[in-house]
C-alpha atoms as a printed R data frame, in Angstrom:
    type eleno elety resid chain resno       x       y       z
1   ATOM     1    CA   MET     A     1   3.359  15.135   2.462
2   ATOM     2    CA   SER     A     2   3.239  11.229   4.627
3   ATOM     3    CA   ASP     A     3   1.346   7.960   3.971
4   ATOM     4    CA   ALA     A     4  -1.174   8.732   6.693
5   ATOM     5    CA   MET     A     5  -1.823  11.763   5.238
6   ATOM     6    CA   VAL     A     6  -3.074  10.190   1.483
7   ATOM     7    CA   TRP     A     7  -4.148   6.787   2.623
8   ATOM     8    CA   GLY     A     8  -6.211   8.929   5.872
9   ATOM     9    CA   SER     A     9  -7.961  11.176   3.145
10  ATOM    10    CA   VAL     A    10  -8.570   8.642   0.073
11  ATOM    11    CA   ARG     A    11 -12.603   8.582   1.226
12  ATOM    12    CA   THR     A    12 -13.510  12.194   1.023
13  ATOM    13    CA   PRO     A    13 -15.065  13.374  -2.052
14  ATOM    14    CA   ALA     A    14 -12.159  15.371  -3.225
15  ATOM    15    CA   ALA     A    15  -9.406  13.356  -2.686
16  ATOM    16    CA   TRP     A    16  -7.703  11.029  -5.198
17  ATOM    17    CA   GLY     A    17 -10.472  10.917  -7.677
18  ATOM    18    CA   SER     A    18 -13.404  11.558  -8.721
19  ATOM    19    CA   GLU     A    19 -14.645   7.867  -8.517
20  ATOM    20    CA   ILE     A    20 -15.415   6.997  -4.732
21  ATOM    21    CA   PHE     A    21 -12.622   4.997  -3.399
22  ATOM    22    CA   GLN     A    22 -14.729   1.410  -3.561
23  ATOM    23    CA   ARG     A    23 -11.869  -0.926  -2.283
24  ATOM    24    CA   ASP     A    24 -10.090  -1.141   1.350
25  ATOM    25    CA   VAL     A    25  -6.133  -1.622   1.328
26  ATOM    26    CA   ARG     A    26  -7.113  -4.428   3.888
27  ATOM    27    CA   ASP     A    27  -9.048  -5.901   1.378
28  ATOM    28    CA   LEU     A    28  -6.223  -6.642  -1.160
29  ATOM    29    CA   PRO     A    29  -4.701 -10.054  -1.566
30  ATOM    30    CA   SER     A    30  -1.279 -11.154   0.245
31  ATOM    31    CA   ARG     A    31   1.621 -10.847  -2.601
32  ATOM    32    CA   GLU     A    32   1.734 -14.835  -1.988
33  ATOM    33    CA   ALA     A    33  -1.982 -14.734  -2.829
34  ATOM    34    CA   LYS     A    34  -1.621 -15.702  -6.630
35  ATOM    35    CA   PRO     A    35  -3.040 -13.202  -8.586
36  ATOM    36    CA   GLN     A    36  -6.816 -13.058  -9.771
37  ATOM    37    CA   GLN     A    37  -7.636 -13.017 -13.410
38  ATOM    38    CA   ALA     A    38 -10.741 -11.379 -12.989
39  ATOM    39    CA   LYS     A    39 -10.975  -8.296 -15.591
40  ATOM    40    CA   PRO     A    40 -10.787  -4.865 -13.733
41  ATOM    41    CA   GLN     A    41 -13.991  -3.261 -12.228
42  ATOM    42    CA   GLN     A    42 -15.467  -0.372 -14.044
43  ATOM    43    CA   GLY     A    43 -15.312   2.296 -11.324
44  ATOM    44    CA   VAL     A    44 -12.904   0.990  -9.320
45  ATOM    45    CA   ALA     A    45  -9.770   3.774  -8.357
46  ATOM    46    CA   TRP     A    46  -7.063   1.424  -7.442
47  ATOM    47    CA   LEU     A    47  -5.531  -1.065  -9.844
48  ATOM    48    CA   SER     A    48  -2.742  -3.681  -9.000
49  ATOM    49    CA   ALA     A    49  -0.229  -4.580 -11.645
50  ATOM    50    CA   GLU     A    50  -1.957  -7.190 -12.492
51  ATOM    51    CA   GLU     A    51  -5.268  -5.647 -13.726
52  ATOM    52    CA   VAL     A    52  -3.659  -3.080 -15.218
53  ATOM    53    CA   ALA     A    53  -1.771  -5.924 -17.754
54  ATOM    54    CA   GLN     A    54  -5.966  -7.441 -17.977
55  ATOM    55    CA   LEU     A    55  -7.123  -3.682 -19.111
56  ATOM    56    CA   LEU     A    56  -4.212  -3.303 -21.796
57  ATOM    57    CA   LEU     A    57  -4.552  -6.802 -22.774
58  ATOM    58    CA   ALA     A    58  -8.648  -6.364 -23.028
59  ATOM    59    CA   GLY     A    59  -7.747  -2.782 -24.946
60  ATOM    60    CA   GLU     A    60  -5.179  -4.954 -27.561
61  ATOM    61    CA   PHE     A    61  -8.535  -7.386 -27.793
62  ATOM    62    CA   LEU     A    62 -10.746  -4.500 -28.564
63  ATOM    63    CA   ASP     A    63  -7.786  -2.700 -31.384
64  ATOM    64    CA   ALA     A    64  -8.195  -5.854 -33.027
65  ATOM    65    CA   GLY     A    65 -11.677  -6.083 -33.160
66  ATOM    66    CA   VAL     A    66 -11.977  -9.632 -32.123
67  ATOM    67    CA   LYS     A    67 -13.924 -11.064 -28.508
68  ATOM    68    CA   VAL     A    68 -12.054 -10.765 -25.975
69  ATOM    69    CA   PRO     A    69 -11.304 -14.073 -24.055
70  ATOM    70    CA   ALA     A    70 -12.969 -15.328 -20.863
71  ATOM    71    CA   SER     A    71  -9.384 -15.663 -19.138
72  ATOM    72    CA   PHE     A    72  -6.466 -14.615 -20.787
73  ATOM    73    CA   ALA     A    73  -3.131 -16.897 -21.233
74  ATOM    74    CA   PRO     A    74  -1.061 -16.918 -18.389
75  ATOM    75    CA   GLN     A    75   2.338 -16.246 -20.755
76  ATOM    76    CA   ALA     A    76   0.490 -13.152 -21.978
77  ATOM    77    CA   LEU     A    77  -1.020 -11.901 -18.494
78  ATOM    78    CA   GLU     A    78   2.388 -12.415 -17.014
79  ATOM    79    CA   SER     A    79   4.459 -10.408 -20.365
80  ATOM    80    CA   ALA     A    80   1.911  -7.575 -19.494
81  ATOM    81    CA   THR     A    81   2.165  -8.012 -16.196
82  ATOM    82    CA   ASN     A    82   6.186  -7.023 -16.640
83  ATOM    83    CA   SER     A    83   5.412  -4.444 -19.426
84  ATOM    84    CA   VAL     A    84   2.860  -2.247 -16.185
85  ATOM    85    CA   ARG     A    85   6.465  -2.837 -14.216
86  ATOM    86    CA   ARG     A    86   8.338  -2.113 -16.842
87  ATOM    87    CA   TRP     A    87   6.952   0.962 -17.353
88  ATOM    88    CA   THR     A    88   6.851   2.015 -13.428
89  ATOM    89    CA   VAL     A    89  10.893   1.780 -13.542
90  ATOM    90    CA   GLU     A    90  11.461   4.127 -16.482
91  ATOM    91    CA   GLY     A    91   8.889   6.817 -15.009
92  ATOM    92    CA   ARG     A    92   5.743   6.386 -17.785
93  ATOM    93    CA   ILE     A    93   3.198   5.695 -14.613
94  ATOM    94    CA   PHE     A    94   3.359   5.691 -10.751
95  ATOM    95    CA   ALA     A    95   1.860   3.097  -8.012
96  ATOM    96    CA   ILE     A    96   1.666   3.972  -4.625
97  ATOM    97    CA   HIS     A    97   1.945   1.606  -2.352
98  ATOM    98    CA   GLU     A    98   2.431  -0.732  -5.437
99  ATOM    99    CA   LEU     A    99  -1.405   0.406  -6.520
100 ATOM   100    CA   TYR     A   100  -2.284   2.099  -9.770
101 ATOM   101    CA   PRO     A   101  -4.491   5.020  -9.549
102 ATOM   102    CA   ARG     A   102  -6.877   3.800 -12.183
103 ATOM   103    CA   TYR     A   103  -7.300   7.821 -13.583
104 ATOM   104    CA   GLN     A   104  -3.227   6.899 -15.322
105 ATOM   105    CA   PHE     A   105  -4.992   5.170 -17.941
106 ATOM   106    CA   ASP     A   106  -7.347   5.317 -20.899
107 ATOM   107    CA   ARG     A   107 -10.369   3.062 -21.365
108 ATOM   108    CA   ARG     A   108  -7.700   0.257 -22.739
109 ATOM   109    CA   GLY     A   109  -5.309   0.628 -20.665
110 ATOM   110    CA   ARG     A   110  -2.517   2.938 -22.655
111 ATOM   111    CA   PRO     A   111  -1.221   5.498 -20.007
112 ATOM   112    CA   TYR     A   112  -1.522   9.051 -20.917
113 ATOM   113    CA   ALA     A   113   1.227  10.790 -22.084
114 ATOM   114    CA   ALA     A   114   0.627  13.410 -19.169
115 ATOM   115    CA   ILE     A   115   1.103  11.005 -16.523
116 ATOM   116    CA   GLU     A   116   4.844  10.798 -17.896
117 ATOM   117    CA   GLN     A   117   5.760  14.483 -18.400
118 ATOM   118    CA   ALA     A   118   4.012  14.793 -14.603
119 ATOM   119    CA   ILE     A   119   6.484  12.101 -13.138
120 ATOM   120    CA   THR     A   120   9.353  13.803 -14.651
121 ATOM   121    CA   ARG     A   121   8.101  16.809 -13.639
122 ATOM   122    CA   LEU     A   122   6.779  16.446 -10.020
123 ATOM   123    CA   GLY     A   123   8.544  12.789  -9.277
124 ATOM   124    CA   GLY     A   124  11.506  14.149  -7.353
125 ATOM   125    CA   GLN     A   125   9.538  14.532  -4.967
126 ATOM   126    CA   GLY     A   126   7.623  10.717  -4.718
127 ATOM   127    CA   GLU     A   127   4.735   9.276  -6.258
128 ATOM   128    CA   LEU     A   128   2.822  10.809  -3.372
129 ATOM   129    CA   ARG     A   129   3.217  14.409  -4.813
130 ATOM   130    CA   VAL     A   130   2.559  13.669  -8.373
131 ATOM   131    CA   GLY     A   131  -0.848  11.352  -7.072
132 ATOM   132    CA   ASN     A   132  -1.858  14.851  -4.634
133 ATOM   133    CA   TRP     A   133  -1.172  16.989  -8.255
134 ATOM   134    CA   PHE     A   134  -3.628  15.281  -9.950
135 ATOM   135    CA   ALA     A   135  -6.147  14.260  -7.024
136 ATOM   136    CA   THR     A   136  -6.124  18.630  -5.996
137 ATOM   137    CA   PRO     A   137  -8.387  21.014  -7.672
138 ATOM   138    CA   ASN     A   138  -6.206  23.303  -9.861
139 ATOM   139    CA   GLU     A   139  -6.259  27.000  -9.882
140 ATOM   140    CA   HIS     A   140  -4.664  26.925 -13.443
141 ATOM   141    CA   LEU     A   141  -7.639  24.512 -14.479
142 ATOM   142    CA   GLN     A   142 -10.557  26.582 -12.860
143 ATOM   143    CA   GLY     A   143 -10.281  24.885 -10.145
144 ATOM   144    CA   ARG     A   144 -10.845  21.423 -11.812
145 ATOM   145    CA   ARG     A   145  -8.383  18.614 -10.976
146 ATOM   146    CA   PRO     A   146  -5.820  17.345 -13.714
147 ATOM   147    CA   GLN     A   147  -7.115  14.110 -13.376
148 ATOM   148    CA   GLU     A   148 -10.617  15.022 -14.826
149 ATOM   149    CA   LEU     A   149  -9.226  16.416 -17.609
150 ATOM   150    CA   LEU     A   150  -6.553  13.761 -18.823
151 ATOM   151    CA   GLY     A   151  -8.256  12.264 -21.710
152 ATOM   152    CA   THR     A   152  -9.949  15.755 -22.530
153 ATOM   153    CA   ALA     A   153  -7.646  18.431 -22.231
154 ATOM   154    CA   PRO     A   154  -3.980  17.244 -21.771
155 ATOM   155    CA   ALA     A   155  -2.780  20.294 -23.064
156 ATOM   156    CA   ASP     A   156  -4.360  21.849 -20.415
157 ATOM   157    CA   ILE     A   157  -2.774  19.606 -18.279
158 ATOM   158    CA   LEU     A   158   0.756  20.514 -19.537
159 ATOM   159    CA   ARG     A   159   0.438  24.115 -18.952
160 ATOM   160    CA   ALA     A   160  -0.928  23.917 -15.402
161 ATOM   161    CA   LEU     A   161   2.112  21.431 -14.601
162 ATOM   162    CA   GLU     A   162   4.864  23.809 -16.419
163 ATOM   163    CA   ARG     A   163   3.733  26.655 -13.226
164 ATOM   164    CA   ALA     A   164   3.803  23.499 -10.240
């Protein structure tokens, strides 16, 4: 599958998630631009490594039962961003053109276990194949997309993945 096929289809309701693709790749800051410190917006379908790190840090504060500070210390954000990049290299999560599909993470920023298992099973075919598998209605899931079931039916996803 070519990049053009995936990127050309992101605005269709059936492609790349149940959320509407809310930001255009051309609007993303360049690599030279300083990373934004804003908290990732709810409903955004794609996140940068820094935004995933912010989500993860916010989740840690929630778990600790303390109020999330207005801005995170630069060292904490850098450390969390390095963790996100390490998870990518280790095959625990995946990125397409350096953007992470939001559905990979729970509300506290932790990756769902089924993502790693899908990468192990499908990853040799590339990140686009993994992303497409999660975004495509699956006959073994009664026509639902695997990404819709990550938080509620991971066992069903794993059974469907065995048949992929």
